[in-house]
N, C-alpha and C positions, 0 to 999 in steps of 0.2 A: 272767500271760501264758503262753500255750502257744507254744513255738517248737521247731522240729526240732533234733535234736542229732547226727544220723548222716550229714549231708551231707559227702561228700568232693569231689564234683564241683560243689558250689556254695558260695559264700562271699559274705556281705554285708561288703564291705570297709569302706565308710563311707557316711554319708548326711547330708544337710543342705541347706538353701537350696532345698527343693523337689525334690531329686534324690537318687538312690542310685547308688553305685558297687559293682558286683557282678562276681564271677567265675563264669562258667559253663564248667566244664572248664578250658581254658587261656585262654578268651576273657574280656576285661574289657569290661564294658558300663556306660555312663553313661546312665541313663534318668530321666525325670520320676517323682516320687513326692510326691503332695499331702500325705501324712502326715509327710514329712521336714521338719519346721518348725524344727528346731534348727540350729545352725551345724556345719559339717563338722569332723571331727577332723584330717583330713589337709590338706596344703597344696594350692594350686591346681596346682602342678607335678606332684604325685602324681596328681591327678585327670586331668590332661592325658595320662596314660599309657594311658587307656582305648583299646581297639581300635576300638570303635564308639560313636557318640553319637547319641541320638535327639532331634530337635527337634520339639516338639509345636506344632501350628499351631491347629487348631480342632476342636471335637467329639472331642477325644482322638486325632485322626489327625495324621500328620506324616510326617517322613522320617528315615531313617538316613543318616549322612554317608557310609557306605560299605556295600557288600554283601559278606558273607563266605561265603555259601552255607550250606546246611543242615548241621547237625552233631548229634551225640548226647551226652547226659549220662546218668548212672546214679545211682539212689538205692538203697541197701541197707537192708533191714529184716529182722531175724531171719535166716532162712536164704534169704530171697528178695531179689531186686533188680528194679527197674523201669528200663527204658531209655526215654528220651524223644527224639523228634525235635524239634529246635529250629529255628525258621525266622524270618526277618525279613519284615515286611509293612508296611502303612501304619499299624499301631498299635505302641505301645511294647512290647507283650507279645511274648515269644519262643516261647510255647507251653507254659509251665509256671509255676505260682505256687509258688515254693519253700517258702513258709511252710505250705502245705497238707500238707507231709510229716508234720507233727505229727498231722494227722488220719489219714494213711495208717497210721501206727503204731497209732493207736487202733482203726481198722478191722481191722487184722490181728489184734490182741489179741482183739477181740470175736468175730471169725469163728472164731478158734482155740478160744475158750471154748465157742461153740455147737457146733462140730464135736466137741469132747471130750465134750459132753453127748449125742452121738448125733444131732445135728440137722444137716441139710444146709442151710446158710444161704441164704436168698433175699434179695438186696440190690437196692434201687432207688436209682439215682443220677440226681437231677434237676438240670437246668442243668449238665450234666456236662462241658462244655468238651472238653479233649483227653484226658480219661479217667484222670487219676492215681488217683482214688479207685476207679474201676471196675477198673483193673488191680490195685490193692492188694487189693481184695476177691476178685477172681478167683484171684489167686495164693495167697490164703489159704483157698481151698476153697469160695468162695461161687458160687452161680448168680446172675449179674449181668444186670440190665436197665439200659441206659444211655440216657438221654433228654436230648436237646437240640433246640431249635427251629432251630438254625443248621446247615444241611447240611454246610458246609465244616468246622465244628468236629467233627461226627461223623466225617467222612472222615479228618480228622487223628487223631482218637482210634483209628479202625480201623487206621491206619498204625502208631500206637504199639503196638496189640495185636499186629500182625504182627511188629513189631520184637522183641516178647517171646514170640513163638511161641504166642500165645493166639488160639483160634478159636471159643471157646464163649460169648462175650458176645452178648447180644441188643441190637441197635442200633435205636433209635427216633428218627426225626426228627419231632418233634411238640411242641406247646405243653405245658409241664409240667402246667398246670392241667387241660387237656383229657385228658391221659393218666391223671392220678390220678382224675378223675371217672369215666372208663371203667373203671378198676381197681375203683372202689367198686361200680359196677353189676355187674361180673363176679364180685365177691366174692374178688378176689385178696388174698393175704396175703404180706407181706414181713417178714423178721426184722430187716432194717436198712434205714433210709431216710436218704439223704444229700442235702442240698440247699444250693446256693450261689447264691441268686437275685441278679440284678443290681438296680440301682436302677430302671432302665427297660429295656425290651426289646420286641422285635417278633417275634411268632410267625410261622410259615411261611405263614399265610394272612392276615396283616395284623392279627391280634388283639394289641393292645399290653398290656404288663405294667407295672404300677406297684407298687413294693414296699410302700409304706405302705397302699395300697388293697387289694392282692390277697393279701398274705401270710397274713392271718388265715384266710381261707377255704381256702387251700391247705393250711395246717397242720392245720386241722380235718378236711379230707378225708384227709390223709395218715395221721392217727391211726386212721381207719377201716380202713386196709389194713395197718397195722402190728400185728404179733402182740401179743397182750395181755400176754404174760409174757416170752417169749424174744425179746428185741429190743434194738436200739440205734438212736439217732437223732442226727444231726449237722446243725446249721444254722449257717452263718456268712454274715455280710453285711458289705459294705464301705461302707454308706451312713451318712454323718454325720447324715442326716435322721432316722435311727431309732437312738436311743441304746440302750445295753445294757439300761437299766431298762425302756424301752418294749418292747424285744424280749422281755424276761422276762414282761412283762404279756400280750403276745400269746400266748405259749405257755402261761402259767398259766391263761388263760381258755379255752383250747382243750379241748373235751370229749375225755376219754381220755388227755390228756397226763400223764405221771408228775408227781407232786408234788415229787419231788426230782430236780434236774438240776444239771449243772455250767454256770456262766456266767462267762465270762472274755473275754480278748481273744486274738487270734491275731497272731503277729508273728515277727520275726526278731531275732537278736542279732548285732551287728557284731563284727568281729575285735577291736575295742577294748573290747567288752563293753557297748556302748550298745544299748538296746532300742528297736526300731521297731514301734509298734503298727500293724497293718494290717487290723483289722476286729474285729467282735464274734463271739463263738463261744458257742453253747449246745449241749450234748450230754449224753446220758444212756445 
């Protein structure tokens, strides 16, 4: 399992019974987590100390028991740090997936290696959400293209960029498949491609996305715009419908994909040392 080790503004305090207890800065949140199937380590009294509690109702939407207003947290990697705006809405997410910090470290290392080789890295971030990977790549010297089909997510990512005094990211509101198809036709080349596709999704013009159906073609096209030698690739998914073995098969059958790649799980380690798996990860 790959999990971040440099968080000071985030802590997985405990998890179990389908929920996780987390610290964001000084705020303690109690949120649903389908992967948290074990029993909690802490008592019910300790869980009740949470500042905010999310009650899920249907289709992953629900309500927080109280609103505390927007706030920021920070993640440090190497000589850089990323600040994030966190906010409550009708979903359990606050605007950052803390486990992704393990990938931000990887991105920073790869961009630094390319830069040391005299290459100005060009990075494409697909299904890019609020931009953690985009910011990590930009702060590590890369020219970044950030793509997400949800306009509000791109707006949030731009706010995070402003929070970090970044004004050089290329922002695209578009279906990831359509953007990559156009990149193939244009002959674009990227040194790094990052993708975090959902199980299901809806593009800006109503074109739906299904992971099991659409991922193979997207990966195949992505390989056509990924540099043949100086490159890195990250793919993580949170779908129980697509096992790690199935995911490896998808990539191994994709023309142009490297024969050797890392396959593992992405997750978090609690304060008590318990590990929580939060998705499959393949990267090279």
